[in-house]
C-alpha positions in Angstrom: 76.9 -14.3 -40.8 75.1 -12.0 -43.3 75.1 -8.3 -42.4 71.8 -6.6 -42.8 71.8 -2.8 -42.5 69.3 -0.8 -40.5 67.6 0.4 -43.7 67.3 -3.1 -45.1 65.7 -4.4 -41.9 63.4 -1.4 -41.8 62.2 -2.0 -45.4 61.8 -5.7 -44.8 59.7 -5.2 -41.7 57.5 -2.4 -42.9 56.7 -4.2 -46.2 56.1 -7.5 -44.3 53.7 -5.8 -41.8 51.8 -3.8 -44.4 51.3 -6.8 -46.7 50.3 -9.1 -43.8 53.3 -11.5 -44.0 54.2 -10.6 -40.5 51.9 -9.7 -37.6 52.9 -7.5 -34.7 53.5 -10.5 -32.4 56.3 -11.8 -34.7 58.4 -8.7 -34.0 59.5 -9.6 -30.5 60.9 -12.9 -31.8 62.7 -11.3 -34.6 64.1 -8.6 -32.4 65.3 -11.1 -29.8 67.0 -13.1 -32.6 68.9 -10.0 -33.8 69.8 -9.0 -30.2 71.3 -12.5 -29.6 73.4 -11.9 -32.7 74.3 -8.5 -31.4 73.0 -7.0 -34.6 71.7 -3.8 -33.0 71.4 -1.8 -36.1 68.8 -4.2 -37.4 67.0 -4.1 -34.1 66.8 -0.3 -34.5 65.4 -0.8 -38.0 62.7 -3.2 -36.7 61.8 -0.7 -33.9 61.5 2.2 -36.4 59.5 0.2 -38.9 57.0 -0.9 -36.1 56.7 2.8 -35.0 56.0 3.9 -38.6 53.6 1.0 -39.1 51.6 2.1 -36.0 51.4 5.6 -37.5 50.1 4.2 -40.8 47.5 2.2 -38.9 46.3 5.3 -37.0 46.0 7.2 -40.3 44.1 4.4 -42.0 41.8 4.1 -39.0 41.2 7.9 -39.0 40.5 8.0 -42.7 38.2 5.0 -42.4 36.2 6.6 -39.7 35.7 9.9 -41.7 33.7 8.2 -44.4 
């Protein structure tokens, strides 16, 4: 099994979400996969990336509504 750190999972997820490779619905499947492997650090990276992605979306929405 390949070990992926929390930071590596975070970076992969945040980049994939912001570039459109992943959609929010994909995250539950990914998280479940890593939970089954008991790879909880990666689960934490996924959760943090999603939280930060949501913050970015709110900022973009706010900035878009200002114009």
